[in-house]
N, C-alpha and C positions, 0 to 999 in steps of 0.2 A: 479111136477112143474119143476124140473131140466130138465126132458126129454122133456117137452113142449118147454122150452127156447132153448134147443139144436136143436130141430126140426125146430123152427123158424129161428135159425141162419143158419142152412143148407139150408133152402129155400132161404134166402136172398143171400147167397153166390152163389147158383146155378143161381138165377135170374141175379146177376151181371155178371156171366160167359156168360150167354146167350146174354145179352146186348153187351158185349165186342165182342163176336164172330160176331154178326150181324153188328156192326160198322165196323169191319175189312173187312167183305165181301163187304159192301157198298163202302169203300175206294178202294178196289182192283178193283171193277167194274168201278170206275171213272177214273182209269188210262188207258192211251192209249198205244198201242203197240209202241215200239221204231221204228223210221223210219227216213226219210230224214228231215232235219231242214231247214227252210227258212233262208238264209243268211242275208236277209234284215229285219228280224222280229224285231230287236232291233233298227233299224234306225228310228229316229223321223220323223213324217209327216211334221213338221215345223222345219227347220234347223236354226241354229244361224249363220247369215252371218259373225259375228265377230270371229267365230271359223274356218273360211276357212283358209287352210294352204297348204304348199308345199306337193304335192303328192295326194291331193284330186282330185276327178273327178267332173267336173261341166258340166251338160248338158244344152245347150242353143239352142233353135230353132231346136231341134232334133239332135244336133251334140255334141259329147263328147269332152271335153277339159281337159287336165291335167294341174294342177297348178304347173308350173315349178319353180316359185320363188315368194317371197313376200317381199315387201318393207314396213316398218312401219315408217311413217312420223309424226313428232311432231312440233308444233309451237304454242306458247302462250297458253299452256295448252290444246290444241286440238290435238287429235291423229287420224290418218286415215291410211288405208292400200291400197296398190296397188298390185294386183296379176297378174302375167304373165300367161295367158292361152294359151295353145298350142293345136290346133285341126287340123282337116283335111283341113279346109279352111284358115289356117294361124294362126298367133298370134294376140292376142288382150289383152288389160289390163282391169281388173275389179277394180274399186275404190269402197271401202266400208267405209262410214263415218256416224257419227251422227251429224246433223246440228240442234242445239237447240232442241235435243231430238227426231228429226225426222230422220229415217233411209233413207240414200240416197245411191243408187248404180248406177254406170255409167259404161257402156262398151265403151272402146276407141279403135280406129283403128289409127295406125300411118299413117301420110300423108307425103310422101317424095317429095322433090323438090318444095315445095310451095314458098320458099324464104321469108316467112312471119316472122315478128318479132312483139313482143307485144308493139307496139308504136302507140298510138291513136286507132281509129277504124280500124277493119280488115275486108276485104271483101274476102270471100271464098265461092265457089259454088253460086255466084251471090247473096249472102246474107251478110248484114252488121252485124258484131259482135262487141259488146262493152264490155270493160273490166268490170268484176264484182268483181274480187279479185286478189290480187297480194301479194307476200311475199317470204320469205326464210325459209325453214324448215330443221331441222336436220333429219337424217334417219339412219336406220340400215336395212340390207338386208340379206336374206338367200335364198339358192337355186340359180337357174339361173335367173339373172335379168339384166345382162349387165352393172351393176354399181359396184363401190367398195363396200366392206362390210359395210362401214359407211361413213358419210360425210354430206354435205349440198347441197340443191338443190334450185335454184331460180325457181319460178313458176308464171304463170299468167293465169287466167281463163276468158274466154270470152263467151258471149251468145248473141243470137239474141233477139230482143225485145219481140217476142212471145214465147221465151224459147225453140223453136224446134231445134235450132242449137247450138252446143257447141264446143268450141275449147279450148284445153289445151296446153300451152307452158311450157316446162320444160328444164332447163339447169343444168347439173350435175357438171359442172366446168365452171369457169369464162372464160376459153379459148375456150370452146366449143360453137358451134352454137345452136340455140334453136331447140328442138324437137317439132314437131307439131302433134297433134292428134285431131281427131273429135270424138264426143261422143254422146251417147243417153242414157237417163235414162232407167233403167229396174226395174221392180218390183220383190219382193221376189218370187212370184209365177211363174215368167218366168224362173227361174233357179231351177234345181234339183242338189243337192249336195250329193256326196258320200264321206264320210271322209275316209282317208287312215288308220287312227289309231282308234281302238275301243274305244268308250267312248269319242271321240273328240267332 
């Protein structure tokens, strides 16, 4: 009887060893040989616009732009960001904000020599623009922005009746003249973002 139990125990142990060896062989077959690694494999297909920051690369209309600086603005519990993009076709600004839960992104180009001020309706490029928002925000800046590290900015936003034209006025000090920019809305899909820091 003892010999029978001993024989059964040996059979069970041998069966366990065989199963273990087979599993190890299957696992080793599933492993691929080491080789080159895709550097963008961990980049998300859908980026978070609110995580854009200094040093990131943003591709728009087939042109790469470096984020040179970022300004974070706040007013009345609202926060939005302006990023200075530098590319081969010049500099532009990208505004990222949430308006009542809706993501809004706008690309702005500076317009020099317009002589415009945010007083009443404004005519630019043969279009009438009306004021839609005006205020004063506090801000902090990092990287290259052309502004002090912190302060306040007066702003006024204008748009055409059909929403196709936009003008932004900004004044970073009471003694300065108004800076004028024209803008267009962009969708998340129009931009490709490569973050400078892993896990950003």
